C-alpha positions as CSV (number, residue, x, y, z in Angstrom):
1,X,26.1,-164.5,21.0
2,X,26.4,-160.8,21.2
3,X,23.8,-158.2,20.7
4,X,23.4,-156.8,17.2
5,X,25.1,-153.5,16.8
6,X,23.1,-150.4,16.0
7,X,24.8,-150.0,12.6
8,X,23.9,-153.6,11.7
9,X,20.3,-153.0,12.9
10,X,20.1,-149.9,10.8
11,X,21.4,-151.7,7.8
12,X,18.8,-154.5,8.2
13,X,16.0,-152.0,8.5
14,X,17.2,-150.1,5.4
15,X,17.4,-153.4,3.5
16,X,13.8,-154.3,4.4
17,X,12.6,-150.8,3.6
18,X,14.2,-151.1,0.1
19,X,12.7,-154.5,-0.5
20,X,9.2,-153.4,0.6
21,X,9.4,-150.3,-1.7
22,X,10.6,-152.3,-4.7
23,X,7.7,-154.8,-4.3
24,X,5.2,-152.0,-4.2
25,X,6.9,-150.0,-7.0
26,X,5.7,-152.6,-9.6
27,X,2.0,-152.4,-8.6
28,X,-0.1,-151.0,-11.4
29,X,-3.1,-148.6,-10.7
30,X,-6.6,-150.0,-10.4
31,X,-9.4,-149.2,-12.9
32,X,-12.0,-146.8,-11.8
33,X,-14.2,-147.1,-14.8
34,X,-15.5,-150.0,-17.0
35,X,-12.7,-152.5,-17.7
36,X,-12.0,-152.6,-21.5
37,X,-9.0,-154.8,-21.5
38,X,-7.5,-157.7,-19.4
39,X,-3.9,-158.9,-19.7
40,X,-2.9,-162.3,-18.2
41,X,-0.2,-164.9,-18.7
42,X,3.6,-164.3,-18.4
43,X,3.5,-160.9,-16.9
44,X,5.4,-159.7,-13.8
45,X,3.3,-156.5,-13.0
46,X,-0.4,-156.6,-12.3
47,X,-3.1,-154.8,-10.4
48,X,-4.8,-157.8,-8.8
49,X,-4.0,-160.6,-6.4
50,X,-4.7,-163.1,-9.2
51,X,-1.9,-161.6,-11.4
52,X,-4.3,-160.1,-13.9
53,X,-4.1,-156.6,-15.3
54,X,-7.5,-154.9,-15.7
55,X,-7.5,-151.7,-17.6
56,X,-10.2,-149.0,-18.1
57,X,-10.0,-146.5,-20.9
58,X,-8.5,-143.8,-18.7
59,X,-5.6,-146.1,-17.7
60,X,-4.9,-146.8,-21.4
61,X,-5.0,-143.1,-22.2
62,X,-2.6,-142.4,-19.3
63,X,0.1,-144.3,-21.2
64,X,2.0,-142.5,-24.0
65,X,-0.2,-142.3,-27.1
66,X,0.9,-142.9,-30.6
67,X,-0.9,-141.8,-33.8
68,X,-0.6,-142.9,-37.4
69,X,-2.6,-142.7,-40.6
70,X,-3.2,-145.8,-42.6
71,X,-5.5,-147.6,-44.9
72,X,-6.9,-151.0,-44.0
73,X,-8.7,-153.8,-46.0
74,X,-11.8,-153.1,-43.9
75,X,-12.2,-149.4,-44.2
76,X,-12.4,-146.9,-47.0
77,X,-9.6,-144.4,-47.5
78,X,-7.0,-143.1,-45.2
79,X,-7.9,-142.8,-41.5
80,X,-6.0,-141.5,-38.4
81,X,-5.8,-143.9,-35.5
82,X,-4.6,-143.1,-32.0
83,X,-3.8,-145.6,-29.2
84,X,-1.2,-147.1,-27.0
85,X,1.9,-148.8,-28.5
86,X,1.7,-152.5,-28.0
87,X,5.4,-152.7,-27.2
88,X,5.0,-150.1,-24.4
89,X,1.9,-151.8,-23.0
90,X,3.8,-155.1,-22.9
91,X,6.8,-153.4,-21.2
92,X,4.4,-151.7,-18.7
93,X,3.1,-155.1,-17.5
94,X,6.6,-156.6,-17.8
95,X,5.6,-159.3,-20.3
96,X,8.0,-162.1,-20.8
97,X,6.4,-164.3,-23.5
98,X,7.1,-165.0,-27.1
99,X,3.5,-165.0,-28.3
100,X,0.4,-163.0,-27.6
101,X,-3.0,-164.4,-27.8
102,X,-5.4,-161.6,-28.8
103,X,-9.1,-162.2,-28.1
104,X,-12.1,-160.2,-29.3
105,X,-15.5,-159.6,-27.7
106,X,-17.0,-162.4,-29.9
107,X,-14.2,-164.8,-28.7
108,X,-12.3,-164.8,-32.0
109,X,-8.7,-165.1,-31.1
110,X,-5.4,-165.4,-32.8
111,X,-1.7,-165.9,-31.8
112,X,0.7,-163.1,-32.7
113,X,4.5,-163.7,-32.6
114,X,6.0,-160.9,-30.5
115,X,9.2,-161.0,-32.5
116,X,7.2,-160.3,-35.7
117,X,5.5,-157.2,-34.3
118,X,8.3,-155.8,-32.0
119,X,10.1,-153.7,-34.7
120,X,6.9,-151.8,-35.6
121,X,4.7,-149.1,-34.0
122,X,1.7,-151.4,-33.7
123,X,-1.1,-149.9,-31.5
124,X,-4.1,-150.9,-29.6
125,X,-6.2,-148.1,-31.1
126,X,-9.0,-146.5,-29.1
127,X,-9.6,-143.5,-31.4
128,X,-10.3,-143.3,-35.1
129,X,-10.3,-139.8,-36.7
130,X,-10.4,-138.2,-33.3
131,X,-13.4,-140.2,-32.0
132,X,-13.5,-143.1,-29.6
133,X,-14.2,-146.3,-31.4
134,X,-17.5,-147.9,-30.6
135,X,-18.1,-151.7,-30.7
136,X,-20.1,-151.3,-33.9
137,X,-17.0,-149.6,-35.5
138,X,-14.3,-152.1,-34.4
139,X,-13.9,-150.7,-31.0
140,X,-13.4,-150.1,-28.2
141,X,-9.9,-151.4,-29.0
142,X,-8.4,-152.5,-32.3
143,X,-4.9,-154.1,-32.7
144,X,-3.8,-152.1,-35.7
145,X,-0.8,-152.2,-37.9
146,X,0.5,-149.1,-39.8
147,X,0.1,-150.7,-43.2
148,X,0.6,-147.5,-45.2
149,X,4.0,-146.9,-43.5
150,X,5.2,-150.5,-43.6
151,X,4.2,-152.3,-46.8
152,X,5.8,-155.5,-45.5
153,X,3.0,-155.7,-43.0
154,X,0.3,-155.5,-45.7
155,X,-0.1,-159.2,-46.0
156,X,-3.0,-161.7,-45.6
157,X,-1.1,-163.3,-42.7
158,X,-0.8,-160.0,-40.8
159,X,-4.5,-159.1,-41.5
160,X,-5.6,-162.0,-39.3
161,X,-3.6,-160.5,-36.4
162,X,-5.3,-157.2,-36.6
163,X,-8.1,-158.1,-34.2
164,X,-10.9,-155.6,-33.6
165,X,-13.1,-155.4,-30.5
166,X,-10.1,-156.6,-28.5
167,X,-11.0,-157.6,-24.9
168,X,-8.1,-159.6,-23.7
169,X,-4.4,-160.3,-24.2
170,X,-2.6,-163.4,-22.9
171,X,1.1,-163.4,-22.9
172,X,2.5,-166.9,-23.6
C-alpha cells in the first residue's frame, strides 16, 4: 500500500472539520437565568447531553417575537400579548413530531395536534399588555391562540389547548 497523498490528506482533514462544525452548529445556547420552559421528545437540537432543551426568559426573548391583540374566555376585553411563535420555537429545536404535549405548573396537560396549529400564529406569550406575566396571571408562559383574528380557533376544543403557566413541551 502506498502513502496517502497530501491532497487526499487535506481532503480528509477538510471533511472532518466540516463534520465537526456541523455537529456543533446545532447546539443551542445554555440558560443563564431561571429555567422557565423545558422541551423534550422528538427534537434534534438541544442544549444538554440528555437531549433536553432548557430555556430561560432571556433565551425565549432572543427568538423573534410576535404580538397580537385578542379576547379570551378567561380575560375581560381586548389585550395585547407578546411571545415567541410556537412554529418558530419548534423549528429552532428541530421538532419532528405530530403532537405536542403541553404541561402546566400544576401538571395539567393536554395534547395538541401540530397540524391543527401550524397554519396559525400561535404564541407562547410571556407578556400581556407590555408586562411580563406572573404565575398568578397565567404566566410566566401561556400558549395563546389569536382568537380575535381567527374565529375558527374560537372553539371549546381549542380552549383546552390554550394552557397557561406552561412549564414543559414534549414533542411526540
